[in-house]
TIZA-537541 format. One record per atom (N, C-alpha, C): chain; atom name; x, y, z. Coordinates in pm, whole numbers, plus 32768, in hexadecimal, padded with zeros to 4 digits. Example, Ala and Ser with C-alpha at 12.3 -4.5 7.8 and 13.67 -1.06 7.14 Angstrom:
BEGIN
{site "A"; "N"; {8527; 7DC7; 830C}};
{site "A"; "CA"; {84CE; 7E3E; 830C}};
{site "A"; "C"; {8528; 7EB6; 830C}};
{site "A"; "N"; {8505; 7F1F; 82C4}};
{site "A"; "CA"; {8557; 7F96; 82CA}};
{site "A"; "C"; {850A; 8003; 8313}};
This chain:
BEGIN
{site "A"; "N"; {C286; 42F8; A6C9}};
{site "A"; "CA"; {C268; 4298; A6A3}};
{site "A"; "C"; {C282; 420C; A701}};
{site "A"; "N"; {C219; 41DF; A756}};
{site "A"; "CA"; {C24D; 416C; A7B1}};
{site "A"; "C"; {C28C; 40F4; A757}};
{site "A"; "N"; {C2F5; 40CC; A7B2}};
{site "A"; "CA"; {C349; 4038; A75F}};
{site "A"; "C"; {C2DD; 3FE3; A78A}};
{site "A"; "N"; {C28B; 3FB0; A736}};
{site "A"; "CA"; {C21C; 3F4F; A759}};
{site "A"; "C"; {C265; 3EC2; A76C}};
{site "A"; "N"; {C2E4; 3E81; A756}};
{site "A"; "CA"; {C305; 3E04; A778}};
{site "A"; "C"; {C350; 3E31; A806}};
{site "A"; "N"; {C38A; 3E7C; A840}};
{site "A"; "CA"; {C3D2; 3E8A; A8B5}};
{site "A"; "C"; {C329; 3E96; A91D}};
{site "A"; "N"; {C2E7; 3EE9; A8FB}};
{site "A"; "CA"; {C261; 3EF5; A955}};
{site "A"; "C"; {C22B; 3E70; A95C}};
{site "A"; "N"; {C216; 3E24; A8F9}};
{site "A"; "CA"; {C1A8; 3DA7; A8FC}};
{site "A"; "C"; {C21B; 3D57; A956}};
{site "A"; "N"; {C2A8; 3D36; A94E}};
{site "A"; "CA"; {C31C; 3CF1; A991}};
{site "A"; "C"; {C302; 3D1A; AA25}};
{site "A"; "N"; {C2FE; 3D95; AA3C}};
{site "A"; "CA"; {C2DC; 3DC8; AACD}};
{site "A"; "C"; {C25A; 3D96; AB22}};
{site "A"; "N"; {C1FC; 3D8C; AAC9}};
{site "A"; "CA"; {C186; 3D53; AAEB}};
{site "A"; "C"; {C183; 3CE1; AB03}};
{site "A"; "N"; {C1C1; 3C66; AACE}};
{site "A"; "CA"; {C1E8; 3BED; AAE7}};
{site "A"; "C"; {C249; 3BE8; AB46}};
{site "A"; "N"; {C2B2; 3C47; AB69}};
{site "A"; "CA"; {C2FC; 3C26; ABE2}};
{site "A"; "C"; {C2C2; 3C29; AC51}};
{site "A"; "N"; {C26B; 3C8E; AC55}};
{site "A"; "CA"; {C20B; 3CA9; ACD3}};
{site "A"; "C"; {C1A3; 3C51; ACD6}};
{site "A"; "N"; {C186; 3BFD; AC72}};
{site "A"; "CA"; {C0FB; 3BB7; AC8C}};
{site "A"; "C"; {C07E; 3BEB; AC86}};
{site "A"; "N"; {C07F; 3C79; AC40}};
{site "A"; "CA"; {C01A; 3CD1; AC1A}};
{site "A"; "C"; {BFE3; 3CC0; AB8D}};
{site "A"; "N"; {BF63; 3CC8; AB72}};
{site "A"; "CA"; {BF20; 3CE8; AAF1}};
{site "A"; "C"; {BEFF; 3D71; AAC5}};
{site "A"; "N"; {BEE4; 3D83; AA52}};
{site "A"; "CA"; {BEBB; 3E08; AA15}};
{site "A"; "C"; {BE33; 3E3A; AA77}};
{site "A"; "N"; {BDE7; 3DDB; AA85}};
{site "A"; "CA"; {BD71; 3DFB; AAEF}};
{site "A"; "C"; {BD8F; 3E24; AB69}};
{site "A"; "N"; {BE09; 3DF9; ABB8}};
{site "A"; "CA"; {BE24; 3E1C; AC2F}};
{site "A"; "C"; {BE69; 3EC8; AC26}};
{site "A"; "N"; {BEB3; 3EBE; ABA9}};
{site "A"; "CA"; {BEDE; 3F42; AB9D}};
{site "A"; "C"; {BE6E; 3FAB; AB80}};
{site "A"; "N"; {BE1F; 3F89; AB34}};
{site "A"; "CA"; {BDAC; 3FCD; AB0D}};
{site "A"; "C"; {BD55; 3FE6; AB9A}};
{site "A"; "N"; {BD3D; 3FA6; ABF2}};
{site "A"; "CA"; {BCFF; 3FC3; AC45}};
{site "A"; "C"; {BD33; 400F; ACA9}};
{site "A"; "N"; {BDBA; 4011; ACA7}};
{site "A"; "CA"; {BE11; 406A; AD0B}};
{site "A"; "C"; {BE11; 40FD; ACAC}};
{site "A"; "N"; {BDF9; 40F3; AC3D}};
{site "A"; "CA"; {BDFD; 41B8; ABF4}};
{site "A"; "C"; {BD79; 41BC; ABFB}};
{site "A"; "N"; {BD09; 4186; AC27}};
{site "A"; "CA"; {BC79; 4183; ABFC}};
{site "A"; "C"; {BC5C; 41A5; AB81}};
{site "A"; "N"; {BC97; 415F; AB1E}};
{site "A"; "CA"; {BC68; 416C; AA90}};
{site "A"; "C"; {BC3E; 40BE; AA5F}};
{site "A"; "N"; {BC02; 40BB; A9FE}};
{site "A"; "CA"; {BBEB; 4058; A9CF}};
{site "A"; "C"; {BC33; 3FEF; A987}};
{site "A"; "N"; {BC2C; 3F82; A9A2}};
{site "A"; "CA"; {BCA0; 3F28; A972}};
{site "A"; "C"; {BCDB; 3F53; A8E6}};
{site "A"; "N"; {BC5C; 3F5A; A86A}};
{site "A"; "CA"; {BC83; 3F7A; A802}};
{site "A"; "C"; {BCC7; 3FEE; A7F2}};
{site "A"; "N"; {BCAD; 4048; A835}};
{site "A"; "CA"; {BD0B; 40CB; A820}};
{site "A"; "C"; {BD98; 40AD; A847}};
{site "A"; "N"; {BDA0; 407B; A8B3}};
{site "A"; "CA"; {BE33; 4071; A8F3}};
{site "A"; "C"; {BE94; 4002; A87F}};
{site "A"; "N"; {BE29; 3F91; A848}};
{site "A"; "CA"; {BE7F; 3F4B; A7CC}};
{site "A"; "C"; {BEB5; 3FA3; A767}};
{site "A"; "N"; {BE47; 400E; A72C}};
{site "A"; "CA"; {BE7A; 4051; A6C8}};
{site "A"; "C"; {BEE3; 40C5; A6FF}};
{site "A"; "N"; {BEE5; 40EF; A782}};
{site "A"; "CA"; {BF4F; 4142; A783}};
{site "A"; "C"; {BFFF; 40F7; A790}};
{site "A"; "N"; {BFE3; 407A; A7E1}};
{site "A"; "CA"; {C04E; 4038; A7DA}};
{site "A"; "C"; {C08D; 3FF4; A738}};
{site "A"; "N"; {C020; 3FF7; A6F9}};
{site "A"; "CA"; {C038; 3FD1; A660}};
{site "A"; "C"; {C054; 401E; A5FF}};
{site "A"; "N"; {C05E; 40B8; A633}};
{site "A"; "CA"; {C064; 4148; A5E5}};
{site "A"; "C"; {BFFC; 4163; A569}};
{site "A"; "N"; {BF89; 4136; A5A9}};
{site "A"; "CA"; {BF04; 4161; A54D}};
{site "A"; "C"; {BEBE; 41D5; A576}};
{site "A"; "N"; {BEDF; 41DE; A5FB}};
{site "A"; "CA"; {BEBB; 4268; A64A}};
{site "A"; "C"; {BF07; 4286; A66F}};
{site "A"; "N"; {BF12; 4326; A692}};
{site "A"; "CA"; {BFA9; 4360; A6C0}};
{site "A"; "C"; {BF97; 435C; A775}};
{site "A"; "N"; {C005; 434F; A7A8}};
{site "A"; "CA"; {C002; 4341; A821}};
{site "A"; "C"; {C05E; 43BD; A85A}};
{site "A"; "N"; {BFEE; 4408; A8BC}};
{site "A"; "CA"; {BFFA; 447E; A90F}};
{site "A"; "C"; {C07F; 447D; A986}};
{site "A"; "N"; {C0D8; 44D7; A98B}};
{site "A"; "CA"; {C15B; 44CB; A9E4}};
{site "A"; "C"; {C102; 449B; AA70}};
{site "A"; "N"; {C086; 44A9; AA84}};
{site "A"; "CA"; {C083; 44A6; AB06}};
{site "A"; "C"; {C037; 440B; AB19}};
{site "A"; "N"; {BFFD; 43E3; AA9D}};
{site "A"; "CA"; {BFE2; 4343; AA9C}};
{site "A"; "C"; {C064; 42F4; AAA4}};
{site "A"; "N"; {C0BD; 433B; AA4E}};
{site "A"; "CA"; {C13A; 42D6; AA48}};
{site "A"; "C"; {C167; 42ED; AAE2}};
{site "A"; "N"; {C15D; 435E; AB34}};
{site "A"; "CA"; {C19C; 4347; ABBA}};
{site "A"; "C"; {C150; 42F4; AC29}};
{site "A"; "N"; {C0CF; 42E3; ABF1}};
{site "A"; "CA"; {C081; 427C; AC4C}};
{site "A"; "C"; {C09B; 4206; AC14}};
{site "A"; "N"; {C0A9; 41D0; AB9C}};
{site "A"; "CA"; {C0D3; 415B; AB6D}};
{site "A"; "C"; {C15C; 412B; ABB5}};
{site "A"; "N"; {C1A0; 4185; ABCF}};
{site "A"; "CA"; {C24B; 4173; ABFA}};
{site "A"; "C"; {C225; 4154; AC88}};
{site "A"; "N"; {C1E1; 41A3; ACCD}};
{site "A"; "CA"; {C1BE; 415E; AD5B}};
{site "A"; "C"; {C18E; 40CC; AD79}};
{site "A"; "N"; {C121; 40D6; AD37}};
{site "A"; "CA"; {C0E8; 403A; AD32}};
{site "A"; "C"; {C152; 3FD5; AD10}};
{site "A"; "N"; {C1A9; 3FFA; ACAF}};
{site "A"; "CA"; {C210; 3F86; AC73}};
{site "A"; "C"; {C290; 3F96; ACCE}};
{site "A"; "N"; {C26F; 3FF0; AD0A}};
{site "A"; "CA"; {C30F; 3FEE; AD79}};
{site "A"; "C"; {C38B; 4008; AD28}};
{site "A"; "N"; {C375; 407F; ACBF}};
{site "A"; "CA"; {C3E2; 4096; AC74}};
{site "A"; "C"; {C432; 40F0; ACA6}};
{site "A"; "N"; {C4B8; 40E5; ACD1}};
{site "A"; "CA"; {C516; 414A; ACFF}};
{site "A"; "C"; {C516; 41BF; AC98}};
{site "A"; "N"; {C538; 4235; ACE4}};
{site "A"; "CA"; {C53D; 42C9; AC95}};
{site "A"; "C"; {C593; 42BA; AC15}};
{site "A"; "N"; {C61B; 427A; AC4F}};
{site "A"; "CA"; {C673; 4273; ABD9}};
{site "A"; "C"; {C650; 422B; AB60}};
{site "A"; "N"; {C5FE; 41C0; AB61}};
{site "A"; "CA"; {C5C9; 415E; AB15}};
{site "A"; "C"; {C556; 4199; AAC6}};
{site "A"; "N"; {C510; 420B; AAE9}};
{site "A"; "CA"; {C497; 4227; AAC2}};
{site "A"; "C"; {C49F; 4240; AA25}};
{site "A"; "N"; {C4F9; 42AA; A9F8}};
{site "A"; "CA"; {C52B; 42C1; A968}};
{site "A"; "C"; {C4DD; 423A; A90B}};
{site "A"; "N"; {C583; 41CF; A93A}};
{site "A"; "CA"; {C565; 4162; A8CB}};
{site "A"; "C"; {C4C8; 4100; A8DF}};
{site "A"; "N"; {C46D; 4135; A92A}};
{site "A"; "CA"; {C3EA; 40F9; A921}};
{site "A"; "C"; {C39C; 4151; A8E4}};
{site "A"; "N"; {C39C; 41E4; A8E1}};
{site "A"; "CA"; {C343; 4234; A8C4}};
{site "A"; "C"; {C354; 42A0; A848}};
{site "A"; "N"; {C3E8; 4286; A824}};
{site "A"; "CA"; {C414; 42D4; A7B7}};
{site "A"; "C"; {C47A; 427E; A752}};
{site "A"; "N"; {C45E; 4250; A6ED}};
{site "A"; "CA"; {C4AA; 4215; A6A0}};
{site "A"; "C"; {C50E; 4267; A654}};
{site "A"; "N"; {C5A6; 423E; A66B}};
{site "A"; "CA"; {C624; 4298; A68A}};
{site "A"; "C"; {C65E; 4274; A5F4}};
């Protein structure tokens, strides 16, 4: 389950919008919003793609995509 706040903060840090992330993932913006906000499930493949776009290091991956 994605950490909504961390992902939103990372988008801001990089100057990206959810629309930018959606375009990089080839998904609709509302779909990405629902995934970030835990309304729709995020697959591991989608999480890996998001991490690449958001430049999240491997060791930080869990804190962004798995609530601990």
